[in-house]
BALUM-317466 format. One record per residue (C-alpha): x, y, z. Coordinates in steps of 0.1 Angstrom, whole numbers, padded with zeros to 4 digits, always signed. Example, Ala and Ser with C-alpha at 12.3 -4.5 7.8 and 13.67 -1.06 7.14 Angstrom:
2
+0123-0045+0078
+0137-0011+0071
# end
This chain:
488
+0888-0818+1463
+0887-0782+1443
+0888-0776+1404
+0913-0782+1384
+0929-0749+1377
+0934-0750+1342
+0947-0713+1336
+0978-0723+1354
+0986-0753+1333
+0978-0734+1301
+1008-0709+1314
+1030-0735+1325
+1026-0751+1292
+1030-0719+1272
+1065-0709+1291
+1073-0750+1282
+1070-0740+1243
+1089-0710+1245
+1122-0725+1263
+1113-0750+1232
+1113-0721+1208
+1146-0711+1223
+1157-0746+1224
+1154-0750+1186
+1178-0720+1180
+1206-0743+1181
+1193-0768+1153
+1190-0735+1133
+1225-0721+1139
+1238-0759+1128
+1218-0755+1101
+1230-0719+1090
+1262-0730+1093
+1259-0759+1071
+1235-0737+1049
+1212-0767+1043
+1173-0768+1036
+1167-0770+1069
+1170-0734+1079
+1134-0726+1066
+1115-0751+1086
+1133-0743+1117
+1127-0706+1112
+1091-0714+1107
+1087-0737+1139
+1104-0716+1159
+1079-0684+1153
+1049-0709+1152
+1060-0723+1186
+1072-0688+1203
+1039-0674+1191
+1020-0699+1205
+1035-0702+1240
+1037-0662+1241
+1000-0662+1240
+0994-0691+1264
+1012-0672+1284
+0994-0639+1282
+0959-0652+1281
+0958-0661+1318
+0983-0631+1332
+0960-0626+1360
+0956-0663+1375
+0961-0686+1406
+0992-0699+1418
+0978-0733+1429
+0986-0762+1419
+0981-0795+1433
+0987-0829+1420
+0960-0830+1396
+0977-0799+1378
+1012-0817+1381
+0997-0847+1364
+0979-0826+1334
+1010-0808+1328
+1035-0832+1326
+1013-0856+1304
+1000-0828+1284
+1032-0810+1278
+1051-0837+1265
+1025-0845+1237
+1028-0801+1228
+1070-0809+1227
+1062-0838+1202
+1031-0819+1182
+1053-0791+1179
+1086-0803+1174
+1076-0827+1150
+1072-0794+1125
+1105-0789+1110
+1104-0829+1099
+1069-0819+1080
+1077-0788+1066
+1114-0795+1055
+1096-0828+1036
+1117-0850+1053
+1092-0870+1067
+1056-0870+1046
+1030-0875+1071
+1017-0864+1107
+1018-0904+1124
+1054-0909+1110
+1064-0875+1123
+1048-0873+1151
+1059-0909+1165
+1096-0902+1155
+1095-0868+1181
+1076-0886+1209
+1105-0914+1201
+1131-0885+1207
+1117-0866+1234
+1109-0900+1254
+1141-0914+1249
+1133-0941+1232
+1149-0941+1201
+1127-0958+1175
+1123-0952+1142
+1109-0945+1104
+1138-0932+1088
+1156-0956+1062
+1181-0934+1053
+1193-0916+1084
+1227-0904+1064
+1201-0881+1038
+1191-0853+1063
+1204-0820+1069
+1228-0815+1097
+1200-0792+1116
+1175-0821+1116
+1203-0846+1128
+1212-0827+1152
+1176-0814+1164
+1168-0854+1164
+1197-0859+1189
+1189-0828+1208
+1154-0836+1218
+1164-0865+1230
+1189-0853+1252
+1163-0824+1264
+1137-0857+1273
+1168-0873+1291
+1163-0849+1319
+1132-0839+1310
+1124-0803+1295
+1104-0797+1328
+1129-0804+1352
+1150-0776+1331
+1119-0753+1335
+1122-0762+1376
+1156-0750+1376
+1153-0713+1355
+1118-0702+1365
+1116-0695+1402
+1069-0686+1402
+1073-0723+1402
+1090-0729+1432
+1063-0722+1453
+1039-0728+1428
+1038-0769+1431
+1070-0774+1415
+1074-0802+1437
+1045-0821+1419
+1058-0816+1387
+1093-0828+1397
+1072-0861+1415
+1055-0865+1382
+1081-0862+1356
+1110-0876+1370
+1109-0917+1372
+1114-0939+1403
+1099-0949+1431
+1110-0922+1456
+1132-0885+1448
+1158-0878+1464
+1162-0839+1467
+1199-0826+1465
+1189-0795+1482
+1157-0783+1497
+1144-0759+1472
+1138-0781+1440
+1147-0755+1418
+1187-0762+1439
+1175-0798+1433
+1174-0793+1397
+1199-0770+1385
+1220-0800+1404
+1210-0824+1383
+1214-0806+1354
+1246-0796+1361
+1263-0829+1362
+1239-0841+1330
+1258-0812+1314
+1293-0818+1326
+1291-0859+1317
+1276-0848+1282
+1302-0826+1275
+1333-0847+1289
+1315-0877+1262
+1321-0849+1234
+1356-0847+1246
+1366-0884+1246
+1346-0891+1218
+1367-0866+1194
+1395-0886+1205
+1388-0917+1187
+1378-0918+1141
+1344-0893+1157
+1343-0861+1139
+1329-0832+1160
+1292-0830+1146
+1292-0868+1153
+1309-0868+1188
+1283-0842+1197
+1251-0857+1189
+1260-0895+1205
+1270-0871+1231
+1235-0861+1236
+1224-0893+1231
+1242-0916+1253
+1237-0894+1282
+1199-0894+1273
+1203-0927+1271
+1184-0928+1238
+1199-0942+1213
+1195-0921+1181
+1225-0923+1162
+1235-0898+1133
+1246-0931+1106
+1215-0960+1104
+1240-0985+1111
+1245-0970+1144
+1279-0971+1163
+1287-1001+1141
+1294-0974+1116
+1328-0968+1133
+1342-1003+1137
+1363-0991+1168
+1367-1006+1195
+1376-0973+1215
+1345-0957+1206
+1326-0986+1218
+1340-0990+1249
+1336-0953+1255
+1299-0957+1252
+1297-0988+1273
+1309-0968+1299
+1290-0935+1294
+1260-0957+1289
+1262-0974+1324
+1269-0943+1343
+1235-0928+1327
+1215-0958+1339
+1228-0950+1373
+1206-0926+1399
+1215-0895+1389
+1216-0881+1426
+1244-0909+1432
+1263-0897+1404
+1259-0863+1415
+1275-0873+1453
+1303-0895+1438
+1313-0863+1414
+1318-0846+1446
+1340-0872+1458
+1314-0889+1475
+1319-0924+1466
+1304-0941+1491
+1272-0937+1489
+1274-0952+1454
+1291-0981+1463
+1267-0987+1491
+1235-0982+1472
+1219-1017+1468
+1201-1008+1435
+1229-0997+1415
+1255-1029+1428
+1221-1050+1418
+1222-1035+1382
+1258-1039+1377
+1255-1074+1387
+1226-1080+1363
+1250-1064+1335
+1279-1087+1345
+1259-1121+1344
+1237-1111+1315
+1270-1106+1294
+1285-1138+1314
+1254-1155+1296
+1249-1141+1260
+1292-1140+1253
+1291-1176+1263
+1265-1188+1244
+1278-1167+1214
+1311-1187+1223
+1295-1222+1224
+1275-1212+1194
+1305-1206+1171
+1289-1168+1165
+1322-1153+1178
+1337-1120+1164
+1372-1124+1158
+1385-1135+1188
+1375-1134+1224
+1378-1098+1228
+1358-1088+1204
+1333-1109+1212
+1329-1104+1244
+1328-1061+1238
+1303-1069+1216
+1279-1089+1243
+1288-1061+1267
+1280-1031+1243
+1242-1051+1235
+1236-1055+1272
+1246-1026+1283
+1225-1006+1253
+1195-1026+1259
+1194-1027+1301
+1204-0987+1300
+1175-0984+1271
+1196-0963+1248
+1193-0986+1223
+1227-0983+1204
+1238-1012+1185
+1269-1029+1169
+1250-1063+1159
+1214-1075+1153
+1211-1094+1182
+1178-1109+1172
+1200-1131+1145
+1216-1149+1176
+1191-1174+1183
+1161-1176+1206
+1181-1175+1240
+1199-1143+1233
+1164-1125+1221
+1151-1139+1256
+1181-1124+1278
+1177-1090+1262
+1140-1091+1265
+1143-1095+1302
+1173-1068+1308
+1152-1045+1288
+1119-1054+1311
+1141-1046+1340
+1159-1015+1329
+1187-0995+1348
+1178-0974+1377
+1153-0953+1396
+1164-0914+1390
+1184-0918+1355
+1175-0910+1320
+1171-0949+1314
+1137-0966+1305
+1122-0999+1320
+1107-1011+1351
+1137-0999+1370
+1160-1022+1390
+1148-1013+1424
+1116-1025+1417
+1130-1063+1405
+1147-1064+1437
+1116-1049+1458
+1094-1076+1444
+1126-1106+1447
+1125-1097+1482
+1092-1093+1491
+1086-1129+1473
+1114-1143+1496
+1100-1128+1524
+1061-1150+1515
+1082-1180+1512
+1095-1174+1548
+1059-1162+1562
+1044-1200+1544
+1062-1214+1573
+1062-1189+1597
+1027-1171+1596
+1032-1149+1626
+1061-1137+1616
+1065-1101+1604
+1092-1097+1580
+1100-1063+1563
+1112-1054+1532
+1146-1035+1538
+1168-1017+1506
+1201-0998+1516
+1188-1008+1554
+1157-0988+1554
+1126-1002+1552
+1100-1004+1525
+1068-0996+1536
+1037-1025+1528
+1019-0990+1509
+1052-0984+1487
+1055-1024+1480
+1019-1027+1472
+1023-0995+1445
+1058-1016+1431
+1031-1048+1422
+1006-1029+1406
+1027-1007+1392
+1044-1042+1376
+1009-1052+1366
+0999-1026+1346
+1029-1029+1331
+1028-1063+1321
+0984-1051+1314
+0994-1028+1287
+1025-1048+1270
+0999-1075+1265
+0973-1050+1255
+0996-1033+1228
+1007-1063+1215
+0975-1081+1209
+0965-1046+1191
+0997-1050+1168
+0992-1087+1162
+0956-1082+1149
+0976-1057+1126
+0996-1081+1105
+1029-1083+1132
+1045-1117+1140
+1044-1126+1177
+1083-1115+1178
+1077-1083+1163
+1042-1074+1184
+1060-1080+1218
+1095-1070+1212
+1083-1037+1195
+1061-1030+1223
+1087-1038+1253
+1108-1014+1228
+1086-0982+1231
+1071-0994+1267
+1107-0996+1281
+1120-0967+1259
+1147-0991+1247
+1143-0985+1206
+1156-1013+1190
+1132-1035+1172
+1123-1075+1169
+1115-1093+1137
+1116-1073+1105
+1121-1041+1125
+1154-1052+1135
+1166-1064+1103
+1168-1027+1087
+1168-1008+1121
+1134-0990+1111
+1096-0990+1122
+1084-0975+1088
+1068-1004+1080
+1045-1007+1108
+1009-0998+1104
+0997-0961+1114
+0973-0974+1142
+1003-0994+1153
+1028-0963+1154
+0998-0943+1173
+0994-0970+1199
+1036-0972+1196
+1035-0939+1204
+1015-0938+1233
+1036-0967+1249
+1069-0946+1248
+1048-0916+1264
+1034-0938+1293
+1063-0959+1300
+1090-0924+1301
+1063-0910+1324
+1056-0950+1346
+1019-0953+1335
+1007-0941+1362
+1015-0901+1357
+0996-0911+1321
+0966-0931+1330
+0957-0913+1357
+0941-0892+1338
+0916-0918+1320
+0903-0922+1354
+0867-0906+1361
+0876-0893+1395
+0904-0875+1382
+0885-0849+1369
+0856-0856+1396
+0852-0819+1418
+0847-0833+1451
# end
């Protein structure tokens, strides 16, 4: 194994920062349009970010294009940290967030599409800041590195596939086209199209254009940042809730399947085993919660509103969007356990959702069933099949290792939070919420929709959980192993 090519790492991060500066022009335009106090903050941040990015590009103008797996992991992991460090500057410069810990937490929560917030009065933010919060979730949903692969030809022959595999969530990655840049363009194209369609549908309801754009960005990204402190409950609109439910579920499905369905090929979507399991879990969880609400007498004014409320919370939590129309933690422990489970499962691989992913849970379920069979027939060879394809034992082993590390990280993080004075429910609930990139808190954090009261160390622990959760653990954690840095 050769030495890590740090020159190309720095150069590509420079390109990424320049793209980030370009995207910051959008909230700057919003700030100028509304003529509010955040104009200076965005202008200053754009200058700083573009300057650092340009310097990084030209610092190693003559460089080796060689990029392997280690460079891919390093670029993806560190770039998300740099996005958050530079992305938090507008909040600090404008004074909307007073310290680095809270600003970094808010920003990395946005980029990782977690949606956990430390703000307790969101409506007080200027429009530019509100739009920036939504935009960073939209960029993080599909991935700014994937966007760079679509528009930067130099990466197609310089290890672009390494970056693609390191950033896109899932156990396998479907290439829509032979060239990785063409795949990236098509994925971003369908992502943009879904967002635009959702804007139109939301404007037809009680939302104004600005709120519609912001919520369309955060819905397709399954991020959950809202322009209102009370989230979607603010509008009290069945139409808005049903539209967002539909688009949350669409965004929770593998985007390559959505792409084929958009072209008229519904067969792949309907026959996909993961998508069917995902929708089945949504159905069963909705039945369990709505039935429980009726039995416990916690109805919302009738059969339809109660079922809608249950469906909205299930869709929001399993797709890890994190929007709210009700505080599910007040329903009772049974409901919290159901929500906890679907937050752990997550939606489909290849979507913008977080969580462990439905496909991994299906593979583990089938492998466990096979183990029961092998107890009776020890010499039998019974492979795990998904979509009629045999899943190799090596892949099954990787999935089991992933789930073990997932639970281990959750336990360690919850242990640290409990040592900081948080209750059992708050420690495990908030850890899972951040690790699965969901957003809603538990206990005291659910009542005011804010993580503000968590101690500073706890916020850094949860920020780390958000990052490794978005990049599916190993992409980041491998950087902490000694053999990653060894030259052999």
